[in-house]
N, C-alpha and C positions, 0 to 999 in steps of 0.2 A: 647826218653826213658831217665829217672832218673837214673843216677849214683851215687854210692859214692864219686867220684870225685867233682860231684853236690853239695853233703852234705859239702864236705869238703871247697868247696869254697864260698858256703852261709856261713856255720859255722866262716869263717875265717874272713868273713867281720863283723862280730857282737859278736867276742870275745868268740866265739863256745857257745854261749847261746843257749839252746834247752829246748822245752817244752816236757817231759816225761809223758805220760799218762798210767797209769795202771787201771785195774778192780778190785772193791771192791768185798766184798763177796755178798753184796746186789745188784750185775750188776750195780753200778753207776761208775761214772768215777772219778779216782783221779788223778791232774795235779800237776805237779810241774816243777819250771826252775830249770835247772842242767848247768853244763859244761861237754860237750862231745866232743867225738872226734873219727876216725877212726883210727884203728892200727890193727896190725896183731896178731890172736888169738894165745895164748902163746902156746898151742899143737898141732894145723892144720896149723899153718900159714896163714890162709885165713882171708879176711880183717871181721872185725865186727864193730860195734859201741860199744864204750866203754863209761860208766860215773862211777862214785864214790859215793856210798851214805851211811849214816848210820842213815837214817829216816825210823822210826819203821813202818810207813803206808806204803812206797815204797815196803821195803823189804818183809813185811807180804803179799802185794799183789801180789808180784812177787814170792814168796815161792809157794802159791797157786795157782795163776793163773800167769804163766809166761809170756803172752801175752802182748806186749809192743808197745808202737807209741811215736816215737820221732821226732818233729816236729824243723827244724832249721828254722830261718828267717832272712832275713836282708831288711827291707823297706817292699816293696809288695812281694819281691822275696822269695820263702818257698821252702822246700822240705821235705819231710816225710818219715820214714822208719817204717814199721811194722816187727817185727819179735817176735820170742823167748826168755826171758831172760836167761843166764846161770849166776849163783852167784857164786863168788870167793871171800871169806873171811873165819874169823875166825870162825864163824858161820855157813858157807858153806864151807865146804872143798871138795876138789876137788883132787881125789887120784895121779893127776899125777902133783900137784902143792905142793910144798912144802911151810915152811914159808918163805924161802929165793924167791923161786918164788913168792908168795903173793905180797912180800915187792917190787921187780921189777916190777910186774904187776901194781901194784898201781902207780908206778911211770911212766910206761908206759903209762897209762890212762890218768894221768894227762898231761904231755905232748903233747899228742895226743890232748888234749882237750885246749893248748896252753898254758899251764903252764910252768913256770921255777921258778929254787929254788936257794937259796943261799946256803942254807945247807941242804943237802938231810937226812943228819943223825936226823935234827929235823923233816924234814918233817915225815921220816919213823916213829920217835917215837910218834907224832902227830895220824898219820894214827893206829899205833897199840892201842894207849891209847882210841881212839874213837872208836873203832872196826869197823872201815870202812871195805866195801864191794866192790869189782869190779863187775858191771853189763855189762855183755857182751851181746850185739844182733846180733844176727846172721839175717839179712835183708829177710825176705820170699817177702817184697811188697816194691818197691818204686817208688814214685810219686812226682807231683811238678807243679806249676802254669807253 
């Protein structure tokens, strides 16, 4: 049985790169590569998979159709999580997460995906300027080879 620990282990072995697939309005698939990782949900504390985006296609798709698939791979080893996306950002306000909570959430997603930063203030400014959104996915289905 595939677990979120499998996601972490496979992700760690290839810089936490993952393919994210969303559903377009015409029922075709839109995919892109992101850095993603497992972290605690900022409200519930349950484990979720998170990534950060500002891409119009992904955000538009997820706002209308929150179903998402995330596949991590390293060599021939892979694990996929399917679930519903929860968006938290300046354009996707969560009443339980204020501006400071969003700033901390973006940092948490970044570090869960293997990132580190020498100047967190500069990181925070860049995320705000670019209007980045945190995408949190609660897995409904996990599977792997």
